[in-house]
C-alpha angles and dihedrals in degrees: 000000000000091000087059091048088051090052091054092048093049091050091046091053093043092053094049093045091050091059099041127354143279089263092058091060089057096047095061095058089042091056089049091050093049092046092052091046094050092043093055095043093052095038093109090059091053093051089073089069102026136030122240090250092055092049093049090046090053091051097043092041091052092049091049093050091045089054091048091050096047093047092052099044098041095058119177133334091255090089091060093047090051094048092048099044102023096094089058100048137325090226090062089048092062116098091216090067094054124088089237125106111239093230089052088050090053094049091046091054091051090051089049089054090048094053095040096052091040089066096032100048118355102050094045090049091050091044091055091050091048092051089048091058088065088066097032108026119221129192111262094235090052092050092050095049093048090050092047091049093050096047096043093046093054092046091048090055091047094048093045091053093047090050092053090046089054093049094047095049095045112113089227097084093192087076087072086079088069094059096085089043091060092078095044093096089060092047090047092054089049092052097042094049093042085224123121088211089066090086084080105038091193087067090059089051091055098044095045099032086233121150096198091073092053090047090049089053090053090049091051089051091053092047092050092049093047093050090045092054092047093048095044116109116169096186119120118263109250124224122208094200102048130265113332123231129054115232091201093055092044090050089055090052090047089057087071090056095040109024094169109017103083095180094052089044091057092046091049091051090048092051093050094046089050091053092050098044094044093039088228088152088075092058092043092051090049093050089055105036102037095059088044090052092051091044091052089054090049091050088054088049094051092044089057094056119100120252097025103148097193137077119219108223136176093273088060091056090048089058093047096049089049090054095049091046086079088077089068092061090044089058094046091052092050104051101072133083095222096195088074090058090061088075095060128067100260134109132215098260092053093052091046091053091049091052090050089055090051089047091055092047091054105033102043096058091045092049093048092047091051091049093049091049091050091049090055093047092048093041090233108126091153088062088071088072088069102025099052097054089049092052093045090057104029097050094054090041092054090049096049094045091048091047093048095048101037107020111189094339103068099143091053105037095049087072092056103102095220092050092041092052091052090046091054092049096047100039114017096044096053091044091046091053089047090051092051091049091048091054090049094054093096095060102022105030101157095043091048093050091050091048093050090047090054091050090050092051091050090047093054091049091047092051090054093049096043095047089057093048099056092084093054095047099047105026094105096042114112118224101252129147093201096052130247103223103283115196121195 
C-alpha cells in the first residue's frame, strides 16, 4: 500500500519539477507559512472589522472548499499511471493489467493526496501559526484544537469530494441518488445543534474549545473514505448498442464552429466524441456543480451568523460560478495522451484554442443554468440583468487566462509559483473586486453597477488581447503529457 503511495508521490513531484523547478515547490509552502504567520500576528487589528468567529469561519470554510476542489479535480491515481507508463505501451497503462486491486489504487491515491497536501498546505500553515505564538503567546490546548480543526476540516472536504467522485463514476448509475445524501451528516449536525456553524463541525470545535467536534470531523472523514473505496469501480461502462457518438454527425456540427478551418474542425469533433464516449461530461459537471452546491450551503451558513454586514445576491453567485468554471478547462486539458498528437499535423496553440472552444460550449450553458436556478430560488429574477452579463464575460475570460498561463498542463503549472502568482493577479483579483462590488449593491447601487461595467469592458478587451497571444506563448511547446521542462 505505502509503496504505491510513494509511487504516486514520486510521480507528483516529478511532474511538478518537470514544469518548473525544485525551488518552485518550496516557495509555495513558504508563502503559506508566511501568510499564516502574518495573519496571526496582525489578528488583533482585524478584530476591529471582523469577529473571531467570522475570521475562523473564513479560514475553515476556505480549507473545506479547497479540499472539495482538490478531491474533485484530482480524480484517481489512474491518470498518473497512464502518464508514467503511457509512452511505453497503452496496455501497460491500463489498471486492469496491473497486479493492484482497483479499490486499493483508489485508497492509495487518497493517502497520496493526504500526504502531499499535508506538506504543501497544512504543515506550513500550522508552522506559521506556531511561529506566531512566539510573538503573541497562545495556550497550548487552544493551539492544538485550532490545528486539529483546520487539518480535519480540509481532509473532510477532500474525502467528501472523493466519495462523490466515486459515486458519479460508478457504472451503477443508481448510486447517483446517494450524491445529495453525502452532505446530510453536515446538515444533520447543523440542525441538531441549532447552530448554522454546525455545517463545518471543526468550527464548533474552535468556538466551544471542544475536542469531540474535531474528533467527529475525523470520523466523518474516515466514513467518507471507506464508502468511497467500497463504491469505487474503475471498470469501463459497457454499452449494449455499440459505441455512442457518431464522428460524422459531430463533424457536421463542428462545421458550424469552424466553417473554414478543417484541422480545428476535426480536433473539435474528436474532443466532443471523446467526452461523449468516455462520459467525461459527468465528471466535468460534478467538478463545477458540487463545489457550487457546497458553497451555496456555506453562504447560507454565513448569512445566518450574527453581525454579517453583507447581503449575498445573484451577482455574487455569478462571480462564484465563473471562478469554478475553471475546473472545466482543467479537465479538458487532462484527458488526452498528448504523445499521440505528435503524429498528426497540429501544434500546441491550435489544440489549446480548440479546447477553449469546447470549454465555452460546456461551461457557459452550465453557468447560465445555475444562475437562472439561483434566481428562481432567491426570487430575484431582476438580478439576472446584472448576473448574466457578468457570466457571459467572466466565464470566457477565466478560460482564456487559464489557457494562456497553463496551456494543456493546468493541473501541473498552477503549482508553479510564478504562474500561480500571475493567475491570482489576472483572475482572482478581478473576481474579488467584482464580489466586493456585488456585496455593495444594496447600499451603493449605481457606483457598484458602474464598477462592474468597467470590469466587464476591461474583461472583453483582455479576452481579445489574450486570444491573440496564445500562439506566441505556446508555439515552441512540444505536445507531451509528461512535461518537457517548461519555464515561464
